N, C-alpha and C positions, 0 to 999 in steps of 0.2 A: 577562316571558318573554324568553328569549334569541332572537337572530336565527338561531342554529344550528338546523338541522333535527334533528340527532342530537347529543346531548351525550356525548362520550367521556370516561370516567373517566381520571384521570391526566394530562389535558392540561395542567393547571396544577400546579406543584409544591405539595405540602402546605405549610402555613404554617411548619412547622419545617424545611422543606427536605428534600432527598433525603439518605439515609444514604450514607456512604462505600462500604459494601458494595453498595448499589444502583448507584451510579455505576461502581464497579469492574466489576460484572456487565455493565452496558451497554457499557463499553469493551471488555471481553473478547469479548463477542458481536460487536461491530463489527469487531474485528481478525480474529476467526475467519472472519467473512463475507468479509473482504478477501483471505484467503489464496489462494483460487483465482485471483483477478484478479492478484495479485502474481506468482504462479507463471506465469500466462499472459504477463505482461509480460517476465519473465525468459526464457521460451522464445522469444518473438518477437524479443527482442534477439539471441539466438543465431542465429536465421534471418537477421536483418539483417546480422550479421557475415559469414555465409556468402555472402549476396548481394553484399556489399561486396567481398569477396575475389575473387569471380568476375566482377566488373564493371570495365570500364575507363571511367573518368570523365575526359574531356578537360578539363572546367572546374574540376575539384577541385584546389585548391592545398594540400590536406592537411587543411583545416579540417573538411570533411565526414567524412572517414575518422576523424579524431581524435574528432569528436563522437559518431559511431556506436560506435567502440571504447570510448570513455570511458563512454558511457551503458550499454553492456553490462557494463563493470566495476562501475559503480555499482549496477546492478540485481542483479548476482550477489552483491555485498557486502551489499546490503539483504536479499536472500533468506537469505544465510548468517547474518546477525545475527538475523533473524526466527526462524530455526530454533534458533539457540543459545539465545535467550530462551525459546522454547517448551519446550526441554528443560532449562531452568534452568541452563544452562552459563555464562551471562553476565548480569550485572546492570549497570545504569547507563545513561547516555545516550550514551556515546562508543563 
């Protein structure tokens, strides 16, 4: 008898392994689930930009501003690439 109280089917992969279709389905569901969080990050980065432009920072030698601005650019680019792939407009890893 197992030490588990409840045995969940599918916990261990079948002996032949998972099919490519099954793995693709899991990946697509995972990325769809992340879309809302990705969009929230992009929106928050735009708020950070607004706050940075409205704040005077005596200790900033430009690195903080650069980091916030560059992060915003990176997140917006990620969002753009995500949407391009979603609409089949772009393929590949770059």
